[in-house]
C-alpha positions in Angstrom: 131.1 108.6 108.1 127.7 110.3 109.3 126.4 109.2 112.5 122.7 109.3 113.0 120.0 109.2 115.9 117.8 106.5 116.6 115.0 107.9 118.2 112.2 105.7 119.8 110.7 109.2 121.4 110.3 112.5 119.5 112.0 114.4 122.0 111.8 118.0 120.6 112.9 119.3 123.9 116.6 117.8 123.3 116.6 118.2 119.3 119.0 121.4 119.4 121.9 118.4 121.1 122.3 117.1 117.7 122.1 119.9 115.8 125.6 120.2 115.7 126.3 116.7 114.4 124.4 117.1 111.6 125.3 120.5 110.0 125.9 119.1 107.2 122.5 118.6 106.3 122.2 122.3 106.5 120.6 124.1 103.0 122.3 127.4 104.4 124.9 128.4 107.0 122.0 130.1 108.9 119.5 127.4 108.7 119.9 123.4 110.2 117.6 121.3 108.6 117.0 118.1 110.2 115.5 115.2 108.6 113.3 113.1 110.5 111.4 109.7 109.4 108.3 107.7 111.4 105.5 105.4 110.8 102.5 107.8 112.3 100.4 107.8 109.7 97.5 107.6 112.0 94.8 110.0 112.7 95.6 109.9 116.6 99.4 109.9 115.9 98.9 113.0 114.0 97.4 115.0 116.3 100.9 114.1 118.3 103.6 114.7 116.3 102.2 117.4 113.7 101.7 120.1 116.5 105.2 119.5 118.2 107.2 119.8 114.9 105.4 123.0 114.0 105.9 124.3 117.9 109.7 123.3 117.4 109.7 124.7 113.8 108.3 128.0 115.7 110.1 128.5 118.4 113.5 127.8 116.7 114.0 129.1 113.1 117.8 128.5 112.9 116.4 124.4 113.6 114.0 123.2 111.6 113.0 119.4 111.1 111.5 118.3 108.0 109.1 115.3 108.7 108.9 111.6 106.4 106.2 109.1 107.3 105.4 105.9 106.1 103.2 102.5 106.9 104.9 100.5 109.5 105.6 97.3 106.9 107.0 99.5 104.0 108.8 101.6 106.9 110.8 98.8 108.5 112.2 97.7 104.9 113.2 101.5 104.4 114.8 101.9 107.3 117.3 98.8 107.1 117.9 99.8 103.4 118.6 103.0 104.1 120.9 102.6 106.9 122.9 100.0 105.3 123.7 102.1 102.9 124.7 105.3 105.2 121.3 107.2 103.3 119.4 106.9 106.6 118.0 110.3 108.1 119.3 112.7 111.0 116.0 111.4 113.4 114.3 108.5 112.9 111.9 106.0 114.4 112.8 102.6 115.6 111.8 99.6 117.8 114.1 98.8 120.4 115.8 95.8 121.2 117.0 93.4 118.5 115.6 95.3 115.8 118.1 98.5 116.2 120.7 96.2 117.8 122.1 95.9 114.1 122.2 99.4 114.0 124.3 100.3 117.0 126.5 97.4 116.6 127.6 98.8 113.1 128.4 101.7 114.2 125.5 103.9 112.2 123.6 105.5 115.5 125.1 108.2 118.0 125.2 107.5 121.3 123.9 110.1 123.5 125.6 109.4 126.5 127.1 112.7 126.1 124.0 114.5 125.5 121.3 113.4 127.4 121.1 115.0 131.4 120.9 112.7 134.5 117.6 114.4 135.0 116.4 113.7 132.6 117.2 109.8 132.6 116.0 110.0 136.2 112.4 111.0 134.8 111.8 108.3 132.8 109.4 105.6 133.5 111.7 102.6 135.3 112.7 100.1 132.4 111.0 102.5 129.7 115.2 103.0 128.4 116.3 99.3 128.9 115.2 98.7 125.0 117.5 101.4 123.4 120.5 100.9 126.0 122.9 98.9 124.4 126.4 97.8 126.4 125.2 100.2 129.2 124.9 103.2 127.0 122.2 105.2 125.7 121.1 105.2 122.3 117.9 106.5 122.0 114.6 108.1 123.8 111.1 105.9 124.2 108.1 106.9 122.2 106.0 105.1 125.0 105.2 101.9 126.6 102.9 99.5 126.1 100.3 97.9 128.8 98.6 94.9 128.8 95.0 95.1 130.6 92.9 92.4 131.1 89.0 93.1 131.5 86.7 90.6 133.4 82.8 90.1 132.7 82.0 89.7 136.8 78.4 88.6 135.6 79.9 85.6 134.3 82.3 85.0 137.5 79.3 85.5 139.7 76.8 83.2 137.2 79.2 80.1 137.4 80.4 80.6 140.5 84.4 81.7 139.6 86.7 83.7 141.1 88.9 86.3 139.3 92.2 84.7 139.0 94.9 86.1 140.6 97.7 83.5 138.6 98.5 81.8 136.0 96.9 78.7 137.2 93.8 80.2 138.3 93.4 81.8 135.0 93.6 78.1 133.2 91.4 76.7 136.0 88.9 79.3 135.2 89.1 79.1 131.4 88.3 75.7 131.9 85.2 76.3 133.5 84.0 78.8 131.1 85.1 76.1 128.1 82.9 73.5 129.6 80.0 76.0 129.5 80.3 76.5 125.9 82.0 80.4 126.3 84.9 81.9 125.2 87.6 82.1 127.7 89.7 85.2 126.2 89.1 87.2 123.5 91.0 90.4 121.8 90.3 93.1 119.2 93.0 91.7 117.1 92.1 93.9 113.8 95.7 94.1 113.6 97.9 90.5 113.5 100.2 92.7 115.9 97.7 93.3 118.3 96.7 89.5 118.6 100.4 88.6 119.1 100.5 90.5 122.6 98.7 87.5 124.0 101.1 85.1 122.2 104.3 87.1 123.2 103.0 87.3 126.9 102.3 83.6 127.7 105.2 82.4 125.4 107.2 84.0 128.0 105.7 82.8 130.9 105.2 79.2 129.9 108.4 78.8 128.3 110.6 81.0 130.6 113.0 83.5 130.1 116.1 81.4 129.9 114.5 79.5 126.7 113.2 82.4 125.1 116.4 84.2 125.4 118.2 81.5 124.0 115.8 81.2 121.3 117.4 84.7 119.6 121.2 82.7 119.7 119.7 79.4 117.9 116.4 80.7 117.0 116.1 78.1 114.2 116.0 74.9 116.5 114.6 76.5 119.7 111.4 78.4 118.3 109.5 75.5 117.4 110.2 74.0 120.9 108.8 76.9 122.4 105.8 77.2 119.8 105.2 73.3 120.9 105.1 74.6 124.6 103.0 77.3 123.8 100.5 75.0 122.1 100.2 72.7 124.8 99.6 75.3 127.2 97.0 77.5 125.2 95.0 73.9 124.9 94.0 74.3 128.5 92.5 77.9 127.9 
């Protein structure tokens, strides 16, 4: 069975390490072809990945990367189906944590421990490798990390005599003041549903607690309704 590379970061500086395990994709004995699947279909993503691939291919004529992109929702189905059928590409974008865990547990992904140097690992941002590490072994590299930012309208805080919240309790109390004045306390530009889920995910973690959230993965059919109920109770105060 061919081992493939789970990749959350298109790490072209390290791509040559995979080539010796994927020689079967060569069109001829002189050129190794690596097939890459990703979800980078937006203009902003294209400005990052397209030049990177072009630079790699120009610098490494013996190892060429061929890219295939698909929208997020369709891609999730496609990659699961391809891996189950042993038809996945050599390199592919995925989501860390629980989404990719079945791929790793099924032995469908290459363990990178023997390929990624300690120097590269030491340069990674703290926590960035956690969701591509399974059973203390590395199976992917991160493409990026999300950072949640809360902006405050200082004029409104000054007008209604409240302080910028420093704790969750402060946030709840400030929200009550604004709601009394008919002002929406929190807002998010959720043009896409997953953006709005950031609030949901963070508040679930903070209000239900890590133990409850982790347990939900084990018996989610029973505990998720309880988590949602507790979250709804807390959201009523915001």
